[in-house]
N, C-alpha and C positions, 0 to 999 in steps of 0.2 A: 174378560169374561169367562174363559175356558179355563184360565189358571185359576180361577174361583172354582169354579166345576169341579176341577181336577182334584184339587185339596180337601175340597168336602165329600167327593166319592173317596178318595183315601182314608180319608177320616172315618165316614163309616165303615169302611172295610175292616180298616185296623179295631175299631170298635166292636165290630161283628166277631174278628177273629178272637179278640180277648174275652169276648163271652165265651165262643164254643170252647175255648181250653182254662176257662176259670172252675168249670165245675169238674174238676179232676178229683175224684173223689178217691181215699184210700182205703182198700177192704180192711174188713177189720181183721180179718187173718194177717196181715202184716201190719196192724199198728204195733209200736213201739209197748213191750210189757216192761215196766220197770223191774222187776222181778226176775227177769231172763238178765241183766247185767251182772256180770261177775267183775267182784271187786280185791286187787290182789292187795295183802296188804303184809308188808315187809317188815318183820322184827326186825329193828336193828342194836345189836348188841356191839356197844362203847367199850372198850378195855381203858379204863384209867388208870391201869397200873398199882391200884390198891383196891382193898374193897370199901366199898361205901358204906355197909354197916357198923363197920367199926367204930365211925365217928360219929352216929347219930344215935338218939337217944334208942330205948327199946320197944316204946309204944311209938315212935314217929310215924306219921300219916301227913304226907306230903300234900292231900287235898280236903284236912279236915281244917274246918276256919278257927282260928286260936280263940278260945271261951275269955282269956283274961287279956283284953286289949290295951288296957293300963299297964300291964308289965311289961311293955315295951321302953327303952330307954331313949328318949329322945333329944335334941341338942339343944338345950334351952336358952333363950333371947336374952339373959341376962348374965352370959360368960363372956368375959372379957380375954381380950390378950394381950399380954404385959411382953412388950419389946425390949431387950436389952441395949438398944439405940435409938438415938431421935431419926424418925424417917423423913422429918423436913429437912434434914441435911440431905439425904439423897432425891428429894422433888426439883424439880425446877422452881423457882422463882412465882407465883404467883398461882399454884398447881391448885385448882378445886377439882376432886373426882367428881362431884355432880354438874359442872355444866360438859356438856354436850360438846365434841368438837366437831367442825365441819372439815367435811373430806373432800 
């Protein structure tokens, strides 16, 4: 019974202590002002050994969205690759690239 009373008293004291220190208001003067943060931006110059502007169009803008999206060359699906040899001669018997092998 004494142990239960001791635990209850300790719990009440701890809750009271937490309540006393929970009201730790920071004065308005000490609040963080976001405008007081100084951001240091370092401009890094990378020397590639040549002038990149010589290889770009005169009106090049890397941030501009391309107006003619259809002008891009895509790989067409109907392109077939013609090999000058028979690949079956270099593959094992019964080879099927679409069957997953167990590891």
